[in-house]
N, C-alpha and C positions, 0 to 999 in steps of 0.2 A: 592392654588386655588384662582381664581379671585372672590371677592364678589361684586356683582352688586345689591344687595338687597336695599341699601340705596342711591344709585346713580340713580336718575330718568332717566337721559339720557341714561346711559348705560343699564338700566333695560328695557327701551323702545326699544332700539336697538336690545337686545338679544331676544326680543319677537316679532321682525319683524316690529316694528313701526318706519318707516323712514319718515313719512309725518305728517302734521298737520291733525288731525282727522277731523277737522271742515272745511277743504278745500274741495271745491266742486269737484266732479269727473270731471267735465269739465276742470278744471284747474290742474288736477293731472298729472304732467309731471315730467320727470326725469332730475335732474341736471340743471335746467333752471330757470331764474326769468321770471314769466309769468304775463302778463297783459291781462286778458281774455284769448283768445287763441293766443295771439301774444307774441313772445319772445322779451324782451327788452334787446337788445344786447348792447346798450349804457350803461345801468346800469350794465350789466354783466362785461363790461370792467373795472369798478371801482373796481372789486373784486380782480384784480391782474393777474400776469402772468399765473399762472396755474389754479386758481380758476375760472377765466373767461371762460375757455374752457372745464372744467372737472366738478367739483362740487363746486358751489359758497357757499354751506352751510358748507364746510369743514373749520372750523375756525382755527384749529391748523395746517392744511396743510399736515399732514402726509398721509392721504388717497390719496390726489391729487398726491403727490410725488411718491407714490407707483404705482398708475394707470400710471402715466407718465413713469416710468421705465418699467412697463409691456408692455404697447403699443409699445414703442420703441424696446424692446427686441423681441417682435413678429414680428415687421416689419423688424428688422435686419436679421432675419432668411430667409426672402423671397425676399428681394429687389435685391440681386445679382448685386450691382452697379460696374461700371467700372471706374468712375470718370469723364467721358466726357459727361454725360447726362445734358439735359436741362429739368427742372422739374417744374410742376405746382402744388402748394399746394393750393387746392381749399377749401375755407372756412377757411383760414389760422389763423383767430383770432389773438391771441397775438403773433404769430410766433413761438411757441414752436417747432412744427415740421419743420417749414421753417429753422430755425437756426440750428436745429439738422441735417437736410439734407445737409446744405450749404458746410461743408468741405468735403463731400463725393462726390460731383458732380460739374459740371462746372458752372451752374447757376440755381437759384430757383426763380420763380415768385410766390408771395403770393397773391391770389385773395380773396377779402373780402367785405362784404357789409356795414360794419360799420365803419365810420371815427374814432370813439374812439378806436376801436380794432387796427386799423392801427397806431394810435398814441402810444398806449401801446407797439405795436411791435417795433416801431422806438426807443422808450425810452429804450428798452432792446436789441437793435441791437448788434449782435455778429459777423457779417460777412459782407464783402463787395460785395459779388456776389449774393446778394439778392435784389430784387425789389418788392414793393408792389403796388398793383393796386386796386382801388375802383371800384365796379360796383353795379348796382341797384337791383340785385338779380333775374333779368329776362333777360336782353340783355347782352350776353357775349361780352366783348370788342374784338377787332381785335388784335390778338397776333402777334408779329414779326415773329413767327415761330410755327411749330407744336412741340409737346413735346415728348420726349422719355418715360417719365413717368409722370403720374398724381397721386398725393397722396391726400387722403381726410379723415380726422378723425372727426367723429361726425357732419358732415354737411348734409348728406342724410337722417339721422334718424329723422329729424324734418319735412320732406316733405312726401307727399303722393300723390297717383293717377297721374294725368296729370303732375303736378309740378315735381314729381320725375322722371318720364319718360323723360320729356323734358331736365331736368338738365343732366341726364346721356347721352342723345343723343348729347347735346352740348359738353360735355367733350369728347365723342368719336370723334366728329368732329375736336377737337383740338389736337388729339393724332396722332402720326405717325403710319403708317402701322407697324405691329409687335411691337408697343409700348404696355407698360403694365399700368394697373391702380391698385392701391392698396387702398382698402377702409377698415377703422375700424369703424364700425357702431353698434349701439345698435339694438337688435332684440328682439321682445316680441310677445307671443300669448295672451297677456292680453289686451284688448282694452282700459281699464282704464289707462294703462301706456302710451299709445300714441305713440308707436313705430311700424314700419312696421313688418309684419311676415317675416320669411325667404323666403317663397315662393313668396312674393311680390318683394323682391329684385331680386331673380333669374329670375323671369318673365320679369322684367325690363331689366335686363342684356341680356336675350334672345332676347327681342324686339329690343335691341340696337346692336344686332349681335355681342356681346362680347363672347369670349371663356372663360368659368369659369375654370381656372387652379386648384385653390384650394379654399376652404371655410370651415371654422371651428370656433367654439367658442374659445375665449382666456381668457375670464374673466366672472365670475358670478357677477350680480349686487348686490345680497345678499349672503354673505358668513360670517360665524361667525368669521373667522380669520381677515376678512377685518375690522370688528368693533374693533378689538384689535389693528389693525394698526392705525385706525382713532384716537383713543384716546391715542396713544402714548405708549401703553403697550408693543408692539413689537418693538425693537429698529430698527432704520433705516438701520444699517449694515446687517440686515437679509432680507431687501426688495428684493434684486436681487435673492437671493436663493429661496424665497417664490414665486416670480413671475414666475421663471422658472418652478417650480413644478406645479403651477396653469395652466400654458400654456400646459405643457405635459399631465396633468390630464384631461383637457377638450377636447383635440384635437380629440379624438375618441368618443366624448359624445354629439353628436348634435341631436340625435333622440328623446330626452325627451321633452315634452311640457314645454314651458318656461313661468312660472306663473308671473315672474317679468320682468327682462331683462337680456340679455347677450351681451357682446361685441363680435361681430364676425369680423374675418379677411377675406376679399375677395381679391383674386388675379385674375385679368382678363387680357385678351390679346385681342388686335385688329387685326383680321386676315389681 
């Protein structure tokens, strides 16, 4: 049996304390370095390849490795790639999804708002069929072609209202007819967490005239087993097996209110 009684960090985690109790609710955001209400992406880039785009507070790296495995596993189930696709990785960050996609497709363009993130991606370059582009977060660049697939992980979840709608509309404009979009985004019913509700995403997709093929949760933000993963108590060789079980367990469990957050997978099609 695990004794957490004399370990303050573990004790707090097992009692649901994942944030500094003195932090204001205005700055209570998930997995980001916050300056007021603004995400400091340049500082996040200093956290490293995985931590910059997942959880910068994961000092040992076990949690980030687990989440990386789980998200890629969930995407692998739905992407149905043929190998000749041109793909946009929107909000590519350090390139962890960009380089994962590269050997599976013809070309990947990673679009990012932060120069430090692109430098981090280039430092970890693993493929030649990848190009990174910088943009200002508002005005999309003119791409050389429309894309067969658009992928985005964790980019929409920090947007809301008009910004969220305009971004999705621009992505749809960059997609070929019959092309697909795959999003992995955090969803929450708790305003203090600062993530859109499921119905907000679905309304934006409807307004952008996207067909929703599939949507379901793939990961809980809080889960006791995740804390064991984070502190290295569960060995890494079991991560794939645990991730597979979590995805299957949550697939038909989207009706409950989300008090913290969940990662949702959205698979969309442009008519």
